[in-house]
C-alpha positions as CSV (number, residue, x, y, z in Angstrom):
1,M,47.7,-70.4,95.8
2,H,46.4,-71.1,92.4
3,Q,45.2,-74.6,91.4
4,G,44.3,-76.4,88.3
5,K,45.4,-75.8,84.7
6,R,47.0,-72.5,84.0
7,A,46.0,-70.5,80.8
8,I,47.5,-67.6,78.9
9,K,45.3,-65.2,77.0
10,I,45.9,-64.4,73.4
11,K,45.9,-60.6,72.9
12,N,42.9,-58.9,71.3
13,G,40.7,-62.0,71.6
14,T,39.0,-64.4,74.1
15,E,41.0,-67.5,73.2
16,T,43.4,-68.9,75.8
17,I,46.3,-71.4,75.7
18,S,47.4,-73.9,78.4
19,P,51.0,-75.2,78.1
20,T,51.8,-78.8,78.8
21,K,55.4,-77.6,79.7
22,I,57.6,-74.5,79.9
23,I,60.9,-75.2,78.2
24,C,63.7,-72.8,79.1
25,L,67.1,-72.0,77.7
26,G,70.0,-71.2,80.0
27,R,72.9,-68.9,79.1
28,N,71.5,-67.9,75.6
29,Y,73.0,-64.4,75.8
30,R,76.8,-64.2,76.0
31,R,77.0,-61.3,78.5
32,H,74.6,-63.1,80.9
33,A,76.7,-66.2,80.9
34,E,79.7,-64.1,81.5
35,E,78.2,-62.1,84.3
36,L,77.5,-65.3,86.3
37,G,81.0,-66.6,85.5
38,N,79.7,-69.4,83.3
39,V,81.2,-70.8,80.1
40,V,79.3,-69.6,76.9
41,P,77.6,-72.8,75.6
42,D,78.3,-74.4,72.2
43,K,74.8,-76.0,72.2
44,P,71.6,-75.0,73.9
45,I,71.2,-75.6,77.7
46,I,67.7,-76.8,78.3
47,F,65.6,-77.1,81.5
48,L,61.9,-77.2,82.4
49,K,59.5,-75.2,84.6
50,P,56.3,-76.9,85.6
51,P,53.0,-75.3,84.3
52,S,52.1,-74.8,88.0
53,S,54.8,-72.0,88.1
54,L,52.8,-69.9,85.6
55,I,51.0,-66.7,86.7
56,V,49.4,-63.8,84.8
57,E,49.1,-60.1,85.5
58,G,47.0,-59.5,88.6
59,E,48.7,-62.3,90.5
60,K,51.8,-61.8,92.7
61,I,55.3,-63.4,92.7
62,I,55.6,-65.2,96.0
63,L,59.1,-65.4,97.5
64,P,59.6,-69.0,98.8
65,S,60.9,-69.5,102.4
66,Q,63.5,-71.9,101.0
67,S,65.5,-69.1,99.3
68,Q,67.1,-65.9,100.4
69,D,68.2,-64.8,96.9
70,V,65.5,-64.7,94.2
71,H,66.5,-63.1,90.9
72,H,64.6,-61.6,88.0
73,E,65.2,-62.8,84.4
74,V,63.2,-61.3,81.5
75,E,62.9,-63.5,78.4
76,L,61.1,-63.7,75.0
77,G,58.6,-66.6,75.1
78,V,57.8,-68.5,72.0
79,V,54.4,-70.1,72.1
80,I,53.8,-73.3,70.0
81,G,50.7,-73.4,67.8
82,K,51.2,-76.7,66.0
83,A,52.6,-79.8,67.6
84,G,55.7,-81.4,66.2
85,R,58.7,-83.5,66.7
86,H,62.0,-83.4,64.7
87,I,61.0,-80.1,63.3
88,P,63.4,-78.9,60.6
89,R,64.7,-75.4,61.1
90,A,63.2,-74.3,57.8
91,Q,59.7,-75.4,59.0
92,A,59.9,-73.9,62.5
93,E,57.9,-70.8,61.7
94,G,54.9,-73.0,60.9
95,H,54.8,-74.4,64.4
96,I,54.8,-71.0,66.1
97,L,51.5,-69.4,67.3
98,G,53.0,-66.3,68.8
99,Y,55.2,-64.6,71.4
100,C,55.0,-63.4,75.0
101,I,57.1,-61.9,77.8
102,L,58.1,-64.4,80.4
103,L,59.9,-63.8,83.7
104,D,62.2,-66.8,84.6
105,M,62.3,-66.2,88.3
106,T,65.2,-68.0,89.8
107,A,66.2,-68.9,93.4
108,R,69.9,-68.2,92.7
109,D,71.2,-69.5,96.0
110,I,69.4,-72.9,95.4
111,Q,70.6,-72.9,91.8
112,K,74.3,-72.3,92.9
113,E,74.0,-75.2,95.4
114,E,72.4,-77.5,92.9
115,T,75.0,-76.7,90.3
116,R,77.8,-77.3,92.9
117,R,76.3,-80.7,93.6
118,G,76.0,-81.5,89.9
119,A,72.2,-81.6,90.3
120,P,69.4,-80.2,87.9
121,W,68.1,-76.7,88.4
122,T,64.4,-77.8,88.8
123,L,64.1,-76.8,92.5
124,A,65.6,-73.3,91.8
125,K,63.3,-72.6,88.8
126,G,60.1,-74.5,89.6
127,F,58.4,-72.7,92.5
128,D,54.8,-71.6,92.2
129,T,54.6,-68.1,90.7
130,F,58.1,-68.4,89.2
131,A,56.9,-68.0,85.5
132,P,55.0,-64.7,85.2
133,V,53.8,-64.1,81.6
134,S,52.2,-61.5,79.4
135,Q,49.4,-62.1,76.9
136,I,50.4,-63.8,73.7
137,V,50.9,-61.7,70.5
138,R,50.3,-63.7,67.4
139,K,53.3,-64.1,65.2
140,E,51.7,-62.2,62.3
141,E,51.8,-59.1,64.5
142,L,55.5,-59.3,65.2
143,A,57.6,-59.1,62.1
144,H,61.1,-59.5,63.6
145,P,61.2,-61.4,66.8
146,E,65.0,-61.7,66.7
147,D,65.4,-57.9,66.7
148,L,63.4,-56.6,69.6
149,A,64.3,-54.4,72.5
150,I,64.0,-56.3,75.8
151,R,64.0,-54.5,79.2
152,L,63.2,-54.9,82.8
153,W,62.9,-52.5,85.7
154,V,62.6,-53.0,89.5
155,N,60.9,-50.1,91.2
156,N,61.4,-48.0,88.1
157,E,65.1,-48.6,88.1
158,I,66.3,-50.2,84.8
159,R,68.1,-53.5,85.4
160,Q,68.1,-55.3,82.0
161,D,68.3,-53.4,78.7
162,S,69.2,-55.4,75.6
163,N,67.9,-56.8,72.3
164,T,66.9,-60.3,71.2
165,R,69.4,-60.1,68.4
166,F,72.1,-60.9,71.0
167,M,70.7,-64.4,71.5
168,I,73.4,-67.1,70.8
169,F,70.9,-69.6,69.4
170,G,68.0,-68.3,67.2
171,I,64.4,-69.2,67.4
172,A,64.3,-71.7,64.5
173,E,67.5,-73.4,65.7
174,I,66.0,-73.7,69.2
175,L,62.8,-75.3,68.0
176,E,64.8,-77.8,65.8
177,Y,67.0,-78.7,68.8
178,I,64.3,-79.1,71.4
179,S,62.0,-81.1,69.1
180,S,64.8,-83.5,68.3
181,Y,64.5,-84.6,72.0
182,M,60.8,-84.1,72.8
183,T,57.5,-83.4,71.2
184,L,56.4,-79.8,71.2
185,E,52.7,-79.7,72.0
186,M,50.3,-76.9,71.1
187,G,50.5,-74.2,73.8
188,D,53.9,-75.1,75.0
189,V,56.1,-72.1,75.9
190,I,59.8,-71.8,75.1
191,A,61.7,-69.2,77.1
192,T,64.6,-68.2,75.0
193,G,67.1,-67.0,77.7
194,T,67.8,-63.7,79.5
195,P,70.2,-60.9,78.7
196,E,72.7,-59.5,81.3
197,G,71.6,-57.4,84.3
198,V,69.9,-60.1,86.4
199,G,69.7,-59.4,90.1
200,P,67.8,-59.9,93.3
201,V,64.3,-58.8,94.3
202,I,62.7,-58.5,97.7
203,K,59.3,-58.3,99.2
204,G,57.4,-55.2,98.0
205,D,59.4,-54.7,94.8
206,I,57.5,-54.0,91.6
207,I,58.9,-55.7,88.5
208,T,58.0,-54.2,85.1
209,A,59.2,-55.9,81.9
210,E,58.8,-54.8,78.3
211,I,59.5,-56.4,74.9
212,E,59.2,-54.3,71.8
213,G,56.0,-55.2,69.9
214,I,54.6,-57.3,72.7
215,G,54.0,-54.8,75.4
216,K,54.6,-54.4,79.2
217,I,53.9,-56.5,82.2
218,R,53.9,-55.5,85.9
219,F,54.1,-57.9,88.9
220,E,54.4,-57.2,92.6
221,V,56.8,-59.4,94.7
222,E,55.3,-60.7,97.9
């Protein structure tokens, strides 16, 4: 198992970024909230993944013994390039370095049990290898991050097929909201939620995810 600080490479260069935290949005696509039988939120639902959950291509997603129902969730990741707190929506763009693909792997059975108990989702979301990411594409190379095709396949079968324009809360609004509660540090990654089509994976599965303008990632489940 990996140890030490985890780093994400910036595409077409040698520079890397190490997040202090991975901040995630729950239920930020209406149809995803509905498919799990959840109420569509009127303000962002925020949870954290530890940086130790981060992996890059060439590493494997490890299924934990504590869960019998691990699901895939493909998301647009926003990478912070300039630290800030209380960031106005109009200035959010200036705090963004770029974008990446992030898989918010989720132990759904643990999440359901924690939700039933009124407990946080940390245990369901924070296992090692539960945040696979792509390389970072700088924002200058991605003209319309809120209008990108977003897809995921398991063993070449399409599971998720949507567009980032269906996010309930937009990128600038998300940065403004999160930074009103906590400082966003350089390198932090914000996972902006997943569209409908989430489902289980098992040992031996190959997950392929794509976001238009960013590229594709491929991870084996072990």
